[in-house]
C-alpha positions in Angstrom: 22.7 0.9 1.0 25.7 -1.2 -0.1 29.1 0.6 -1.0 27.9 0.6 -4.5 24.3 0.0 -5.2 23.0 -2.0 -8.4 20.3 -0.6 -10.1 18.0 -3.2 -11.8 16.5 -1.4 -14.5 16.2 -2.2 -17.8 18.6 -0.6 -19.9 21.3 0.2 -17.2 21.3 -3.0 -15.0 25.1 -3.0 -14.3 25.4 0.9 -13.9 26.6 2.0 -10.0 26.3 5.1 -8.3 29.2 6.6 -6.6 27.7 6.9 -3.0 29.6 10.0 -2.7 27.3 11.9 -5.3 24.8 14.3 -4.0 21.8 13.0 -5.8 19.5 15.9 -4.8 22.1 18.2 -6.6 22.5 15.8 -9.6 18.7 15.4 -10.1 18.1 19.2 -9.8 21.1 20.0 -12.4 19.7 17.0 -14.9 16.3 18.2 -14.6 17.3 21.9 -15.7 19.6 20.6 -18.6 17.0 18.3 -20.0 14.0 20.6 -19.2 12.3 18.2 -17.2 9.6 18.0 -14.8 9.4 15.3 -11.9 6.1 14.3 -10.7 5.6 12.1 -7.5 2.5 10.5 -6.2 1.8 10.8 -2.4 2.7 7.2 -2.1 6.3 7.5 -2.9 9.1 7.5 -0.4 10.0 10.9 1.6 12.7 11.7 -0.2 11.3 11.7 -3.9 8.4 13.5 -2.6 10.8 16.4 -1.6 12.8 16.7 -4.7 9.3 16.4 -7.0 8.1 19.4 -8.6 4.9 18.3 -8.3 3.2 16.0 -5.6 -0.3 14.6 -5.9 -2.8 12.1 -7.2 -2.2 10.1 -10.1 -4.7 12.1 -12.5 -3.9 15.6 -11.2 -0.1 15.1 -11.7 -0.8 13.9 -15.0 -2.7 16.9 -15.7 -0.2 19.1 -14.2 2.5 17.6 -16.5 0.4 18.5 -19.5 0.4 22.1 -18.7 4.0 22.6 -18.4 6.4 23.2 -21.3 8.7 20.2 -19.9 10.1 17.9 -22.7 10.7 15.2 -20.5 8.0 14.1 -17.7 9.6 11.9 -15.0 6.4 10.2 -13.2 7.7 8.8 -9.8 4.7 6.4 -9.4 3.6 3.1 -10.9 2.8 2.3 -14.7 -0.6 3.3 -15.3 0.1 6.5 -13.8 2.9 7.2 -16.5 0.7 6.0 -19.1 -1.8 8.3 -18.3 0.8 10.9 -18.2 1.6 9.8 -21.9 -2.3 10.0 -23.0 -2.5 13.8 -21.9 1.0 14.5 -23.3 1.7 12.2 -26.2 4.4 14.7 -27.6 6.4 14.6 -24.5 8.9 11.9 -23.4 7.6 10.2 -20.3 9.9 8.1 -18.1 9.2 5.7 -15.0 12.4 5.0 -12.6 11.2 1.3 -12.5 9.1 -0.2 -15.4 8.4 -3.2 -12.8 6.5 -0.7 -10.7 2.9 -2.1 -11.6 -0.2 -1.9 -9.7 -2.4 -4.8 -8.2 -5.7 -3.1 -8.9 -4.5 -2.6 -12.6 -3.4 -6.2 -12.8 -6.6 -7.5 -11.3 -8.6 -6.3 -14.7 -7.0 -7.8 -18.1 -8.4 -5.9 -20.5 -8.9 -9.0 -22.8 -11.2 -10.1 -19.9 -13.0 -7.2 -19.0 -14.0 -6.7 -22.8 -15.7 -10.1 -22.7 -17.3 -9.1 -19.3 -18.6 -5.9 -21.1 -20.0 -8.0 -23.9 -22.2 -9.4 -21.4 -23.8 -6.0 -20.7 -24.2 -4.4 -24.1 -26.7 -1.6 -22.6 -24.5 -0.6 -19.7 -22.2 2.5 -19.7 -18.6 1.7 -18.5 -17.0 4.0 -16.1 -13.4 3.0 -14.7 -11.4 4.2 -12.0 -8.4 6.0 -13.2 -6.4 3.4 -11.5 -6.2 1.0 -14.5 -3.9 0.4 -17.4 -4.6 2.6 -20.6 -5.9 -0.4 -22.7 -8.8 -0.6 -20.1 -9.7 3.2 -20.3 -9.7 2.7 -24.1 -12.5 0.4 -23.4 -14.3 2.8 -21.0 -16.9 5.4 -21.6 -16.0 7.7 -18.6 -12.9 7.8 -16.5 -13.3 8.5 -12.9 -11.2 9.5 -9.5 -11.9 8.4 -6.1 -12.7 12.0 -5.5 -15.4 12.7 -8.2 -16.7 8.9 -8.7 -19.9 9.6 -6.6 -20.5 12.8 -8.7 -20.0 11.5 -12.1 -22.4 8.5 -11.4 -25.1 10.8 -9.8 -24.6 13.2 -13.4 -26.2 10.4 -15.4 -29.5 9.5 -15.6 -31.2 7.5 -13.2 -32.2 4.6 -15.6 -28.8 4.7 -17.1 -27.3 1.3 -16.4 -23.5 1.2 -15.3 -20.5 -1.2 -15.2 -18.2 0.2 -12.6 -14.5 -1.2 -12.4 -12.0 -2.2 -11.6 -12.2 -1.9 -8.0 -15.0 -3.5 -6.1 -14.7 -1.6 -2.9 -14.7 1.8 -4.3 -17.7 0.6 -6.6 -19.7 -0.6 -3.8 -18.8 2.4 -1.9 -20.5 4.6 -4.9 -23.1 2.2 -5.1 -24.1 2.7 -1.4 -23.6 6.7 -1.6 -25.7 7.1 -5.0 -28.1 4.2 -4.5 -27.3 3.0 -7.9 -27.5 -0.4 -8.6 -23.9 -0.7 -10.3 -22.4 -4.0 -12.0 -19.3 -4.6 -10.3 -15.8 -6.0 -11.7 -14.2 -7.8 -8.8 -10.9 -6.2 -8.8 -9.0 -4.6 -5.9 -5.9 -2.8 -4.3 -3.9 -5.3 -2.2 -3.0 -2.3 0.0 -6.4 -1.0 0.8 -7.5 -4.9 1.3 -5.2 -5.7 4.2 -6.4 -3.3 7.1 -7.3 -5.4 10.1 -10.7 -4.1 11.6 -10.1 -5.9 14.9 -6.6 -4.3 15.1 -8.1 -0.9 14.3 -10.7 -1.0 17.1 -8.1 -1.7 19.5 -6.1 1.1 18.4 -9.0 3.3 18.7 -9.4 2.1 22.4 -6.1 3.6 22.8 -6.6 6.6 21.0 -10.2 7.3 21.6 -10.0 10.8 20.4 -8.3 10.0 17.2 -10.4 10.0 14.0 -10.2 7.4 11.5 -9.4 8.3 8.0 -9.8 5.8 5.0 -9.6 5.3 1.3 -12.8 4.3 -0.4 -10.8 1.5 -1.9 -10.9 0.1 1.8 -13.3 -2.8 2.5 -16.6 -2.0 3.7 -15.9 -3.4 7.2 -13.0 -0.8 7.3 -15.1 2.2 5.9 -18.0 1.4 8.8 -15.3 2.7 11.1 -13.8 5.8 9.4 -14.9 9.3 10.6 -13.9 10.5 6.9 -13.8 8.6 3.6 -12.1 10.5 0.8 -9.5 10.4 -2.0 -6.0 10.7 -1.0 -6.0 14.6 -1.6 -9.2 14.4 0.5 -7.5 12.7 3.2 -4.8 15.2 3.5 -6.9 18.3 3.6 -9.2 17.0 6.1 -6.4 16.2 8.5 -4.9 19.8 7.8 -8.4 21.4 8.5 -9.7 19.1 11.3 -9.1 20.3 14.9 -8.4 17.0 16.1 -4.8 16.2 17.1 -4.5 12.3 16.3 -5.6 10.5 13.1 -5.5 6.7 12.3 -4.9 6.6 8.6 -6.2 3.7 6.7 -4.4 4.1 3.4 -0.8 3.4 1.9 1.8 4.5 4.5 3.6 7.1 1.9 1.0 9.8 2.7 2.1 10.2 6.2 5.2 12.1 5.0 3.3 15.0 3.4 0.6 14.7 6.4 3.6 15.1 9.1 5.0 17.9 7.1 1.8 20.0 6.7 0.7 19.3 10.2 3.7 18.9 12.6 1.6 19.6 15.7 -0.5 16.4 14.9 0.2 13.0 15.2 -0.7 10.5 12.4 -0.9 6.5 13.0 -0.9 4.0 10.3 -3.9 1.6 10.5 -2.7 -1.8 11.4 -2.8 -4.8 8.9 -3.7 -8.2 9.3 -0.3 -9.3 8.6 2.8 -8.9 10.8 4.1 -5.8 8.9 4.2 -2.5 10.8 3.1 -0.6 8.0 1.2 -0.8 4.8 3.7 -0.2 1.8 2.8 -0.6 -1.7 5.5 -2.8 -3.0 5.4 -1.4 -6.4 5.2 2.3 -5.4 8.4 1.5 -3.2 10.2 0.2 -6.2 11.1 3.5 -7.0 14.1 5.1 -5.2 16.1 8.4 -5.5 18.8 6.3 -7.1 16.4 4.9 -9.9 15.2 8.5 -10.4 18.7 9.8 -11.1 19.3 7.0 -13.5 16.2 7.3 -15.2 16.7 11.3 -15.8 20.7 10.7 -16.8 19.6 7.9 -19.2 16.5 9.0 -20.2 14.8 5.4 -19.8 13.0 3.6 -19.0 10.5 5.3 -21.3 6.8 4.5 -21.5 5.1 4.3 -24.7 1.5 3.8 -25.4 0.2 2.9 -28.9 -1.2 5.8 -31.0 -4.8 4.0 -31.5 -4.7 3.3 -27.3 -4.1 6.9 -26.8 -6.9 7.8 -29.4 -9.4 5.8 -27.5 -8.0 6.3 -24.0 -8.1 9.9 -23.9 -11.8 10.0 -24.8 -13.4 8.7 -21.4 -10.8 11.2 -19.5 -12.1 13.9 -21.6 -15.7 12.9 -20.8 -14.8 13.1 -17.0 -13.3 16.5 -17.4 -16.4 17.8 -19.1 -18.6 16.3 -16.3 -16.4 17.8 -13.6 -16.2 21.3 -15.3 -20.1 21.2 -15.5 -20.7 20.0 -11.9 -17.8 23.0 -10.7 -15.9 20.1 -8.9 
């Protein structure tokens, strides 16, 4: 960091931070003064995860925020996650450290195009992965997560026709697990599509006892190599419960922070990508920094707003998912 770091966030682009400031102490003080809660996704940088009140997957964090009596939610994640928090907590102020923290998967499914796609299949039920915009949720019948997608699909009648979006890799994995013929939207996450099968195979040769863990957003050629396929939370639990001591991890590199904290006696190796980079960072997730988090809480902006009519429609598929999950005991 430079002597003074310029924070390019809408609303205070020219504000500088004294480099001698203890940001952890200042954030903690502001949080108490403003009755705020800080949520951090597992893909955030380590410092942000360490200062957060709650760490987890996107939907779980939003549900946690809805249960608190906080007036302000600071969501250290990407834009659609903050939107989900606003949908579930419409009366609370929701802040995002950097408004430019988007999502390649969410961007791969523009709502106006998906609406036209949906019109081609009028007798199909629409299931969307939670990693999508509020507008897309509003066009859906049921929302799912990577941990419950299979069970959600299996809970529906076998003759029910289904559109699944926006992630084609997750959809293909669900179709394979359930034996259902799903109509897939052609979207994907840039991070989960970058892993190299050839490099992972060579890495496995050097670490023959290592278990390969993969998120179902990865391409099928990567999933075929995996010893375990699951959500971010599922991967963390597997690594903790497994007797194995080495793991090759095919998901965003931010997860390594918690894996290493929870399992200091184990070795975690990021799965190698096709490019020359040594790691697999989501550039959108990593737009958030501790400095931006501090300014965000101090100035109470940037604020994420979702139109009331979108909230009204977007909350319905989330509630449907929660109802199904409750019935299935998930």
